[in-house]
matplotlib code that plots the C-alpha trace (Angstrom):
import matplotlib.pyplot as plt

x = [-38.1, -35.5, -36.6, -36.6, -33.1, -31.9, -33.6, -32.0, -28.7, -29.0, -30.2, -27.1, -24.9, -26.3, -25.7, -22.3, -21.7, -23.7, -21.2, -24.1, -22.9, -19.3, -20.7, -19.0, -21.5, -21.6, -20.5, -17.4, -16.9, -16.9, -14.0, -12.1, -12.3, -11.3, -8.4, -7.1, -7.2, -5.4, -2.6, -2.1, -1.8, 1.0, 3.1, 3.2, 3.8, 6.7, 8.3, 7.5, 9.2, 12.2, 12.6, 12.0, 15.0, 17.0, 16.3, 17.2, 13.8, 12.8, 15.2, 14.4, 10.7, 10.4, 12.4, 9.9, 7.1, 8.3, 8.6, 4.8, 3.9, 5.8, 4.3, 0.9, 1.3, 2.6, -0.3, -2.8, -1.5, -1.6, -5.2, -6.5, -5.3, -5.9, -8.6, -8.1, -11.0, -9.4, -9.4, -13.0, -11.4, -12.6, -10.2, -10.2, -11.1, -11.0, -8.5, -7.9, -7.6, -5.4, -3.2, -2.9, -2.3, 0.4, 1.8, 1.7, 3.4, 6.4, 6.5, 6.5, 9.2, 11.5, 10.4, 10.6, 14.3, 14.6, 12.9, 14.3, 17.9, 16.4, 14.2, 17.7, 19.4, 21.0, 20.9, 18.3, 18.3, 16.6, 16.9, 15.5, 12.8, 11.6, 11.7, 10.1, 7.4, 4.9, 4.7, 3.9, 1.2, 0.1, -0.5, -2.1, -4.6, -5.4, -6.3, -8.7, -10.4, -10.6, -12.5, -14.7, -15.9, -16.5, -18.2, -20.7, -21.3, -22.1, -24.2, -25.6, -24.3, -21.8, -20.8, -17.6, -16.8, -17.0, -15.2, -12.3, -11.9, -12.5, -9.8, -7.7, -7.6, -5.5, -2.9, -3.0, -1.9, 1.1, 1.9, 2.2, 4.4, 6.6, 6.7, 7.7, 10.3, 11.7, 12.0, 13.6, 16.1, 16.4, 15.7, 14.4, 12.8, 11.0, 9.2, 8.4, 7.0, 4.9, 3.5, 3.2, 0.8, -1.2, -1.4, -2.8, -5.2, -6.8, -7.2, -8.8, -11.1, -12.0, -12.9, -15.2, -16.6, -17.2, -19.2, -21.3, -20.7, -18.5, -19.9, -16.6, -15.3, -18.7, -19.2, -22.7, -21.9, -23.3, -26.3, -25.2, -24.7, -22.2, -19.9, -20.2, -19.0, -16.0, -15.5, -15.2, -12.9, -10.7, -11.2, -10.0, -6.6, -6.2, -6.4, -3.2, -1.4, -2.1, 0.1, 3.1, 2.3, 2.1, 5.3, 7.3, 5.8, 5.8, 7.5, 10.0, 10.6, 14.3, 13.7, 11.7, 12.8, 13.6, 10.9, 8.4, 9.6, 9.2, 5.8, 4.7, 6.2, 3.8, 0.5, 0.5, -0.7, -3.7, -4.9, -4.6, -5.9, -9.0, -9.4, -9.4, -12.3, -14.4, -13.4, -14.7, -17.9, -18.6, -17.7, -19.9, -22.8, -22.7, -22.9]
y = [25.6, 28.3, 28.6, 24.7, 24.7, 27.7, 25.7, 22.6, 24.1, 26.0, 22.5, 20.8, 23.5, 23.3, 19.5, 19.8, 22.4, 20.2, 17.3, 15.0, 14.4, 13.4, 11.6, 8.2, 5.3, 2.7, 0.3, 2.2, 3.0, -0.8, -1.3, 1.6, 0.4, -3.2, -2.0, 0.8, -2.1, -4.5, -1.9, -2.6, -6.3, -5.6, -3.7, -6.7, -9.1, -7.2, -7.1, -11.0, -11.7, -9.7, -11.5, -14.9, -14.0, -13.1, -16.5, -18.0, -19.5, -19.8, -16.9, -16.7, -17.2, -14.6, -12.1, -12.6, -12.1, -9.2, -7.3, -8.0, -7.1, -3.7, -3.0, -3.7, -1.5, 1.4, 1.4, 0.9, 4.0, 6.0, 4.7, 5.8, 9.2, 9.7, 7.3, 4.0, 2.9, -0.7, -1.1, 0.5, 3.3, 6.8, 9.9, 10.9, 14.4, 14.7, 17.3, 15.2, 11.9, 13.4, 14.5, 11.2, 9.6, 12.0, 11.2, 7.3, 8.2, 9.7, 6.6, 4.2, 6.2, 5.6, 1.9, 1.4, 2.2, -0.7, -2.9, -2.2, -3.3, -6.7, -7.3, -6.8, -9.2, -7.2, -8.0, -7.5, -4.6, -6.6, -3.8, -1.3, -3.5, -4.1, -0.4, 1.1, -1.3, -0.3, 3.4, 2.6, 0.1, 2.3, 5.2, 3.2, 2.0, 5.5, 6.1, 3.1, 4.2, 7.7, 6.1, 4.1, 7.2, 9.1, 6.2, 6.1, 9.9, 9.8, 6.3, 6.2, 2.4, 0.8, -2.1, -0.3, -1.3, -5.2, -5.0, -2.9, -5.4, -8.8, -7.0, -6.3, -10.1, -10.3, -8.1, -10.3, -13.3, -11.5, -9.7, -12.9, -14.2, -11.1, -11.6, -15.2, -14.6, -11.8, -14.3, -16.9, -14.2, -13.6, -10.0, -8.3, -11.8, -11.3, -8.2, -10.4, -13.1, -11.0, -9.2, -12.5, -13.6, -10.4, -10.3, -14.2, -13.2, -10.4, -12.8, -15.4, -12.9, -11.0, -14.3, -15.3, -11.7, -11.7, -15.0, -14.6, -10.9, -9.1, -5.6, -4.1, -4.5, -3.2, -6.7, -7.5, -11.2, -12.5, -15.0, -15.1, -18.9, -18.5, -16.3, -18.4, -21.2, -19.3, -18.2, -21.8, -22.5, -19.8, -21.3, -24.8, -23.3, -21.2, -24.5, -25.5, -22.3, -21.5, -24.2, -22.8, -19.4, -20.9, -22.8, -19.4, -17.2, -19.4, -17.4, -20.3, -21.1, -21.1, -19.9, -21.0, -24.4, -24.3, -26.8, -24.5, -21.6, -23.3, -24.5, -21.1, -19.8, -22.6, -22.2, -18.4, -17.8, -20.1, -18.6, -15.1, -16.3, -17.7, -14.6, -12.4, -14.5, -13.6, -9.7, -9.8, -11.5, -8.7, -6.2, -7.6, -7.3, -3.7, -3.9]
z = [-18.3, -17.8, -14.0, -13.8, -14.8, -12.5, -9.7, -10.5, -10.9, -7.4, -5.9, -7.3, -5.8, -2.6, -2.5, -3.4, -0.6, 2.0, 0.7, -0.1, -3.6, -2.5, 0.9, 1.6, 1.7, 4.3, 2.0, 1.1, 4.6, 5.3, 2.7, 4.1, 7.6, 6.3, 4.3, 6.9, 9.5, 7.0, 7.1, 11.1, 10.2, 7.5, 9.9, 12.0, 8.9, 7.6, 10.9, 11.3, 7.9, 8.9, 12.4, 10.5, 8.2, 11.2, 12.6, 9.3, 8.7, 4.9, 3.9, 0.4, 1.0, 3.5, 1.5, -1.7, 1.1, 2.5, -0.9, -1.5, 2.1, 1.7, -1.7, -0.7, 2.6, 0.4, -2.3, 0.2, 2.3, -0.8, -1.7, 1.6, 1.2, -2.5, -3.7, -5.4, -7.5, -8.0, -4.2, -3.8, -1.8, -2.0, -1.2, 2.5, 2.8, 7.0, 8.1, 11.1, 9.2, 6.3, 9.3, 10.8, 7.4, 6.9, 10.3, 9.2, 5.9, 8.0, 10.0, 7.0, 5.4, 8.5, 8.6, 4.8, 5.5, 7.4, 4.7, 1.6, 2.5, 3.6, 0.2, -1.5, 0.3, 3.4, 7.2, 9.5, 12.1, 14.6, 17.2, 14.9, 13.6, 17.2, 18.1, 15.1, 13.9, 17.2, 16.6, 13.0, 14.1, 16.8, 14.3, 11.9, 14.6, 15.4, 11.7, 11.9, 14.8, 13.2, 10.3, 12.4, 14.4, 11.2, 9.8, 12.6, 12.5, 8.7, 8.6, 11.9, 12.0, 14.3, 12.0, 11.7, 15.6, 14.4, 11.4, 13.3, 16.1, 13.5, 11.4, 14.3, 14.9, 11.8, 12.9, 16.5, 14.5, 13.3, 16.3, 18.0, 15.4, 15.4, 19.2, 19.2, 16.7, 19.0, 21.7, 19.6, 19.0, 22.7, 22.1, 25.3, 25.8, 29.1, 27.8, 24.7, 26.4, 28.5, 25.3, 23.5, 26.3, 26.4, 22.7, 22.7, 25.5, 23.5, 20.5, 22.2, 24.2, 20.7, 19.0, 21.9, 21.6, 17.9, 18.2, 21.4, 22.4, 24.7, 26.2, 27.3, 23.8, 22.4, 20.2, 20.0, 18.8, 15.7, 14.7, 11.2, 10.4, 7.8, 9.9, 12.9, 10.7, 9.6, 13.0, 14.1, 11.3, 12.9, 16.3, 15.3, 13.7, 16.9, 19.1, 17.0, 17.0, 20.7, 22.3, 20.5, 21.6, 25.4, 25.0, 23.8, 26.3, 29.4, 32.1, 32.8, 29.0, 28.0, 24.6, 21.2, 19.8, 16.0, 15.5, 17.2, 15.1, 12.1, 12.9, 13.9, 10.3, 8.7, 11.0, 11.2, 7.5, 7.4, 10.6, 9.0, 6.1, 7.5, 9.9, 6.7, 5.1, 8.3, 8.0, 4.5, 5.4, 8.0, 5.4, 2.9, 5.2, 4.6, 0.6]

ax = plt.figure().add_subplot(projection="3d")
ax.plot(x, y, z, "-o")
ax.set_aspect("equal")
plt.show()
């Protein structure tokens, strides 16, 4: 018995050394990629909410939403780094990923310096919001890609690519809304019209790729009936949202009408919500 206990102890030590005991499962990676991907969306949602306030659209509602969005971004960032059982997030251990999350945290501190005064009733620094949101988005996206690569290496599965790009669609709904808000404010209007056209094109292409596949995007498409039905729901909402985007981003467009801006503020959230449902369905395939 003593020899058996010694052997068992030795095996446990070897498992810990090799990391098998602490290994992140495929289902946990699916949650990590979903929630880290959601962070990208939250950067754009906060930006949109501040810019809608600057446009004087539902100021009180957008201040309240901004506070909730900022709290969710902050708690999720900490959960990704340190783990959060309630969110289903294991702690991040990879040195490269921890270094990237530290970079995101530094950028978040700077961006949060813009958010906090607006939540408290202050004015929006439109130029700074436009300037600082993209580095935060870009570096959060880098973290998502690192998680995706780590998941594929650890599990041998490529589902992370699909969850990543489906999740990215959520971000694109908010990025379009942000860009439309910047056009309405006449902030670098030509550049933001161009960005808006590109963002809309990527959303449209990715939606089609999620349904039927896109080799260049590494999307295999899906035959899952429930997911296809949900993506069709997204597609119907997109048909309604797309004309708003096209009017705002037209080369000869003179700006954004107040009515179109108000319609955007109402329609972007159902589009986001239904796209998020699709992402959760992809995540659950890995459970």
